[in-house]
ZAMARGU-4260 file (C-alpha; in steps of 0.2 Angstrom, whole numbers, plus 5000, padded with zeros to 4 digits):
<rodrens>
0) 4411/6120/5013 | 4412/6128/4996 | 4410/6118/4980 | 4429/6118/4977 | 4432/6112/4995
5) 4418/6098/4992 | 4426/6092/4976 | 4443/6092/4984 | 4437/6082/4999 | 4428/6070/4986
10) 4444/6068/4977 | 4453/6063/4993 | 4440/6050/4997 | 4442/6041/4980 | 4461/6042/4981
15) 4461/6033/4997 | 4448/6021/4991 | 4459/6017/4976 | 4474/6014/4988 | 4463/6002/4998
20) 4464/6014/5013 | 4446/6012/5020 | 4452/6018/5037 | 4455/6036/5030 | 4442/6035/5016
25) 4427/6031/5028 | 4428/6045/5040 | 4432/6058/5026 | 4416/6052/5017 | 4406/6053/5032
30) 4412/6071/5036 | 4408/6075/5018 | 4389/6070/5020 | 4388/6078/5037 | 4395/6095/5030
35) 4385/6094/5014 | 4370/6083/5016 | 4363/6089/4999 | 4378/6085/4989 | 4374/6069/4980
40) 4392/6064/4975 | 4396/6064/4993 | 4383/6050/4997 | 4389/6041/4981 | 4406/6041/4988
45) 4401/6035/5005 | 4392/6021/4997 | 4408/6016/4988 | 4416/6016/5006 | 4403/6004/5012
50) 4405/5993/4997 | 4424/5992/5000 | 4420/5988/5018 | 4409/5973/5013 | 4393/5981/5019
55) 4382/5982/5004 | 4366/5986/5013 | 4373/6002/5020 | 4380/6006/5002 | 4363/6004/4995
60) 4355/6016/5007 | 4368/6029/5003 | 4366/6026/4984 | 4347/6029/4986 | 4350/6045/4996
65) 4361/6051/4981 | 4348/6046/4969 | 4334/6055/4979 | 4344/6071/4977 | 4347/6069/4959
70) 4332/6058/4953 | 4334/6061/4934 | 4353/6056/4935 | 4357/6041/4924 | 4374/6040/4934
75) 4366/6040/4951 | 4353/6027/4945 | 4366/6015/4938 | 4376/6016/4954 | 4360/6013/4964
80) 4357/5997/4953 | 4375/5991/4957 | 4373/5994/4976 | 4357/5985/4976 | 4364/5970/4967
85) 4379/5969/4979 | 4366/5969/4993 | 4357/5954/4985 | 4342/5964/4982 | 4339/5958/4964
90) 4322/5965/4961 | 4327/5983/4966 | 4343/5981/4956 | 4333/5976/4941 | 4321/5990/4943
95) 4334/6003/4944 | 4343/5994/4929 | 4328/5994/4918 | 4324/6012/4922 | 4342/6017/4918
100) 4341/6007/4902 | 4325/6017/4897 | 4334/6033/4900 | 4347/6030/4887 | 4337/6019/4875
105) 4319/6026/4877 | 4310/6040/4868 | 4318/6053/4880 | 4336/6048/4878 | 4339/6062/4865
110) 4333/6075/4878 | 4345/6070/4892 | 4354/6086/4898 | 4371/6078/4895 | 4377/6062/4887
115) 4378/6047/4899 | 4395/6045/4906 | 4404/6030/4899 | 4408/6024/4916 | 4390/6023/4921
120) 4386/6014/4905 | 4399/6002/4910 | 4391/6000/4927 | 4374/5997/4920 | 4382/5983/4909
125) 4390/5975/4924 | 4373/5975/4933 | 4364/5968/4918 | 4377/5954/4916 | 4375/5949/4934
130) 4356/5949/4932 | 4357/5936/4918 | 4357/5948/4903 | 4374/5944/4895 | 4369/5950/4877
135) 4362/5966/4883 | 4378/5968/4894 | 4390/5965/4880 | 4381/5978/4869 | 4382/5991/4883
140) 4401/5987/4886 | 4404/5990/4867 | 4395/6006/4868 | 4405/6012/4884 | 4421/6007/4875
145) 4417/6016/4859 | 4413/6032/4870 | 4430/6030/4880 | 4442/6019/4870 | 4457/6023/4881
150) 4448/6019/4897 | 4457/6004/4903 | 4443/5999/4916 | 4430/5999/4903 | 4441/5990/4890
155) 4444/5977/4904 | 4426/5974/4907 | 4422/5972/4888 | 4436/5960/4887 | 4429/5950/4902
160) 4412/5950/4894 | 4420/5943/4878 | 4429/5930/4887 | 4414/5924/4896 | 4405/5923/4879
165) 4420/5912/4873 | 4427/5925/4861 | 4444/5921/4868 | 4455/5929/4854 | 4446/5946/4854
170) 4446/5946/4873 | 4465/5942/4874 | 4468/5956/4862 | 4458/5968/4872 | 4467/5963/4888
175) 4484/5966/4880 | 4477/5984/4875 | 4473/5986/4894 | 4491/5981/4898 | 4497/5994/4886
180) 4488/6008/4895 | 4491/6001/4913 | 4507/5991/4912 | 4507/5976/4925 | 4489/5979/4930
185) 4485/5965/4942 | 4467/5961/4937 | 4472/5961/4919 | 4487/5949/4922 | 4476/5938/4932
190) 4463/5937/4918 | 4477/5933/4905 | 4484/5919/4916 | 4467/5911/4920 | 4463/5911/4901
195) 4477/5900/4896 | 4488/5887/4903 | 4505/5894/4906 | 4520/5884/4898 | 4539/5885/4900
200) 4540/5894/4883 | 4525/5906/4886 | 4522/5912/4904 | 4521/5928/4914 | 4531/5923/4929
205) 4545/5935/4927 | 4532/5949/4924 | 4522/5945/4939 | 4538/5944/4950 | 4543/5961/4944
210) 4526/5968/4948 | 4527/5961/4965 | 4543/5970/4969 | 4534/5987/4968 | 4524/5994/4983
215) 4506/5991/4980 | 4489/5992/4989 | 4485/5975/4997 | 4471/5970/4985 | 4483/5972/4970
220) 4496/5962/4979 | 4484/5948/4982 | 4479/5947/4964 | 4497/5946/4959 | 4501/5932/4971
225) 4486/5922/4966 | 4491/5924/4947 | 4509/5919/4951 | 4502/5904/4961 | 4492/5898/4946
230) 4507/5901/4934 | 4519/5891/4945 | 4506/5877/4947 | 4504/5876/4928 | 4523/5874/4927
235) 4522/5861/4941 | 4533/5871/4953 | 4521/5866/4967 | 4531/5872/4982 | 4533/5889/4975
240) 4515/5890/4969 | 4508/5886/4986 | 4519/5900/4994 | 4512/5912/4982 | 4494/5907/4985
245) 4497/5908/5004 | 4504/5925/5003 | 4489/5931/4992 | 4477/5923/5005 | 4486/5931/5019
250) 4484/5949/5012 | 4466/5946/5010 | 4463/5938/5027 | 4472/5952/5036 | 4460/5965/5029
255) 4443/5956/5032 | 4433/5960/5048 | 4431/5945/5060 | 4412/5946/5058 | 4413/5942/5040
260) 4422/5925/5043 | 4407/5916/5051 | 4400/5906/5036 | 4401/5890/5046 | 4389/5897/5058
265) 4376/5899/5044 | 4378/5881/5039 | 4376/5875/5056 | 4360/5886/5058 | 4354/5878/5041
270) 4356/5861/5048 | 4346/5866/5064 | 4332/5874/5054 | 4330/5858/5043 | 4317/5848/5054
275) 4308/5864/5059 | 4305/5869/5041 | 4301/5852/5034 | 4288/5849/5048 | 4278/5865/5043
280) 4270/5858/5027 | 4271/5862/5008 | 4263/5872/4994 | 4253/5864/4981 | 4263/5861/4965
285) 4255/5856/4949 | 4265/5864/4935 | 4265/5854/4919 | 4280/5849/4910 | 4298/5845/4916
290) 4301/5849/4935 | 4312/5864/4939 | 4330/5859/4944 | 4340/5867/4958 | 4359/5865/4958
295) 4367/5870/4975 | 4383/5867/4984 | 4399/5875/4989 | 4409/5885/4976 | 4422/5875/4966
300) 4412/5858/4969 | 4407/5855/4951 | 4390/5865/4950 | 4394/5874/4935 | 4400/5859/4926
305) 4384/5850/4931 | 4373/5865/4925 | 4382/5865/4908 | 4379/5846/4906 | 4361/5846/4910
310) 4358/5863/4902 | 4363/5854/4885 | 4347/5844/4887 | 4333/5850/4875 | 4320/5849/4888
315) 4330/5860/4901 | 4334/5878/4901 | 4348/5886/4911 | 4343/5902/4921 | 4361/5905/4928
320) 4364/5911/4945 | 4348/5920/4948 | 4347/5925/4966 | 4328/5924/4964 | 4324/5912/4977
325) 4335/5921/4990 | 4326/5937/4986 | 4309/5928/4988 | 4314/5921/5005 | 4319/5938/5011
330) 4303/5946/5005 | 4292/5933/5013 | 4301/5932/5029 | 4305/5951/5031 | 4322/5946/5037
335) 4337/5951/5026 | 4352/5945/5036 | 4356/5926/5032 | 4362/5920/5049 | 4348/5929/5058
340) 4335/5922/5046 | 4342/5904/5048 | 4342/5905/5067 | 4325/5912/5067 | 4319/5897/5056
345) 4327/5885/5068 | 4319/5893/5084 | 4302/5895/5076 | 4303/5914/5078 | 4303/5916/5059
350) 4290/5907/5048 | 4288/5907/5029 | 4272/5903/5020 | 4277/5891/5006 | 4262/5896/4995
355) 4267/5914/4996 | 4286/5910/4994 | 4281/5900/4978 | 4272/5915/4971 | 4286/5927/4975
360) 4299/5916/4967 | 4288/5914/4951 | 4285/5932/4950 | 4304/5935/4950 | 4309/5922/4937
365) 4294/5928/4926 | 4302/5946/4926 | 4317/5938/4919 | 4307/5930/4905 | 4309/5913/4912
370) 4296/5899/4916 | 4296/5886/4929 | 4295/5870/4919 | 4312/5863/4915 | 4321/5878/4923
375) 4339/5875/4930 | 4342/5887/4944 | 4360/5885/4948 | 4364/5896/4963 | 4377/5888/4975
380) 4371/5898/4990 | 4353/5891/4988 | 4361/5878/4999 | 4355/5887/5014 | 4337/5887/5008
385) 4335/5868/5002 | 4321/5864/5014 | 4312/5880/5009 | 4314/5875/4990 | 4306/5858/4994
390) 4292/5866/5003 | 4288/5880/4991 | 4291/5869/4975 | 4288/5851/4980 | 4290/5844/4962
395) 4307/5852/4961 | 4323/5841/4960 | 4337/5847/4970 | 4355/5842/4966 | 4369/5846/4978
400) 4386/5845/4971 | 4400/5838/4982 | 4418/5835/4980 | 4432/5827/4990 | 4435/5839/5004
405) 4453/5840/5002 | 4452/5845/4984 | 4437/5857/4987 | 4447/5865/5001 | 4462/5868/4990
410) 4451/5874/4976 | 4443/5887/4988 | 4460/5892/4995 | 4468/5895/4978 | 4453/5905/4971
415) 4453/5924/4974 | 4434/5927/4977 | 4431/5946/4975 | 4416/5946/4986 | 4410/5934/5000
420) 4417/5917/5004 | 4429/5925/5017 | 4431/5909/5026 | 4442/5902/5011 | 4457/5913/5015
425) 4463/5902/5030 | 4465/5884/5029 | 4459/5880/5047 | 4443/5890/5044 | 4441/5882/5027
430) 4442/5865/5035 | 4429/5869/5048 | 4417/5876/5035 | 4419/5861/5024 | 4415/5850/5040
435) 4399/5860/5043 | 4395/5858/5025 | 4397/5839/5025 | 4386/5838/5040 | 4372/5848/5032
440) 4374/5838/5016 | 4371/5822/5026 | 4356/5830/5035 | 4348/5834/5019 | 4351/5817/5012
445) 4343/5809/5028 | 4329/5821/5029 | 4323/5825/5011 | 4313/5812/4999 | 4325/5802/4989
450) 4315/5806/4973 | 4317/5825/4976 | 4335/5827/4982 | 4351/5819/4977 | 4370/5822/4980
455) 4381/5822/4965 | 4399/5818/4968 | 4411/5827/4957 | 4423/5813/4956 | 4409/5801/4949
460) 4403/5814/4937 | 4420/5816/4928 | 4425/5797/4930 | 4408/5791/4922 | 4399/5806/4915
465) 4387/5796/4904 | 4382/5784/4918 | 4379/5799/4930 | 4370/5809/4918 | 4358/5795/4912
470) 4354/5793/4931 | 4351/5811/4933 | 4340/5814/4918 | 4330/5799/4924 | 4329/5806/4941
475) 4322/5822/4933 | 4309/5812/4923 | 4317/5815/4907 | 4323/5804/4892 | 4341/5802/4890
480) 4349/5814/4877 | 4368/5813/4871 | 4368/5832/4869 | 4372/5832/4888 | 4389/5824/4884
485) 4393/5838/4871 | 4390/5852/4883 | 4407/5860/4879 | 4402/5864/4862 | 4389/5877/4868
490) 4394/5895/4866 | 4383/5901/4880 | 4390/5914/4892 | 4398/5908/4908 | 4401/5920/4922
495) 4408/5910/4936 | 4426/5906/4942 | 4425/5890/4931 | 4422/5899/4915 | 4438/5894/4907
500) 4436/5876/4912 | 4419/5871/4906 | 4423/5875/4888 | 4433/5859/4888 | 4427/5841/4887
505) 4426/5831/4904 | 4443/5828/4911 | 4450/5822/4928 | 4464/5833/4930 | 4457/5841/4946
510) 4454/5825/4955 | 4468/5822/4968 | 4475/5839/4965 | 4478/5841/4983 | 4491/5828/4984
515) 4503/5840/4976 | 4502/5850/4992 | 4499/5837/5005 | 4512/5844/5017 | 4506/5862/5015
520) 4488/5857/5017 | 4490/5848/5034 | 4481/5862/5043 | 4466/5859/5032 | 4467/5840/5035
525) 4467/5842/5054 | 4452/5855/5053 | 4442/5842/5043 | 4444/5829/5056 | 4430/5816/5054
530) 4424/5824/5038 | 4438/5816/5028 | 4430/5803/5018 | 4432/5792/5003 | 4413/5796/4999
535) 4399/5798/5011 | 4384/5787/5005 | 4374/5796/4992 | 4355/5795/4990 | 4350/5786/4975
540) 4365/5774/4975
</rodrens>
């Protein structure tokens, strides 16, 4: 193929990707690398296809091929960092990100053959933000926006970073600039809707309904429906709100591979692995100072709220959603796929040395400038590794956040997760997932020492925050500090789906939210079965 033909085929691949047409983009990208294996942009395009298909490991392999062909390219390195991050390879992502940072900030930056593309600076900023470097990310977003002031995608990312840093007014103004460039942009409308409560006098329902009347790729339709659902719920039009949420979830669910909908299998495997892992012994643990604290649980169960509350204590430091422990588990076990690893642990086919796991974890947090004493590692998916956390770090306190399963199920169903959590787009599957979670939580409660593991119910936390927090600080061996009750005054960056909520004082508005949708949630209730509860017994009273 000639260079012109290669570029034309590359353009077609990205056009199909933009339209959400993976079925056409995939074969075209594969043909491109077969015909021109030395064409780096072709490998980058194929990596984008794998990302869109939910297979980040394949994407990372292709991104590395592109980088190997152009090792001095800032653009290829930033993209490789992004793909490694998507694959959960935090160490590799950080290595690429730091190398890319040196390319544009180091002594050789002025000798680059061409200025770094604004889009790649934006990509690097996104990676650094996900790696727990929000200040560096924000500076890079500003640099990218200065280089491309009319690039709506870059402006959007800068606005999102500002919103996470609680610069709400500046963020809102930037989102409005994005809408001026891309009218009715679904992601921007969603961001604006989530930032503020919609009212009868100020809402975007008509704009969202008009936007939905035009033909759009399914990802855009899903965003618009979720935004419409949130807007209608704010206006207490619950029947219409649920129908909007349902349509959005159906758009996503119809486009997810069946193999991606098996998270309940992983929860069951984690339950089976628990006694095997605990019977294998523990590492020594003599670190001075406050113990590290791990917060785990399902999304939308109160983990971010709890992290913010405890993180306001002067003896504790929040590390954010690190991913470091999962990376360490993969490194020590040699197994990357979660379900395979959990099943291997349960059968005894996979063993993990706790002392080595401890060393690997410490190395990963130290790279981030963090120390173990008093560290809060809030990564909900560490739920799967709770017994390994206890073995590798016996002094660690582990808090599992839990919420009424009907409220948690509704919160999951009405949240548009960009990656993962594919079980949440169907009520029956969500209910089965929550049932498996409840069984796992109970198994942890029965199998782990009561002075190391505790279940924290969201309803108790918001009903009696001071009592709960006094109990939890004592559980961590700390003196009580009233700063824990003033968590909402912190201006620290928040990058989770709860970012707009944890800026407020404690409230109980979300407790019993499911009752507005009792009839529509009947499939969820049936799937939950015996997992429906007032409250399961919690360790520690």
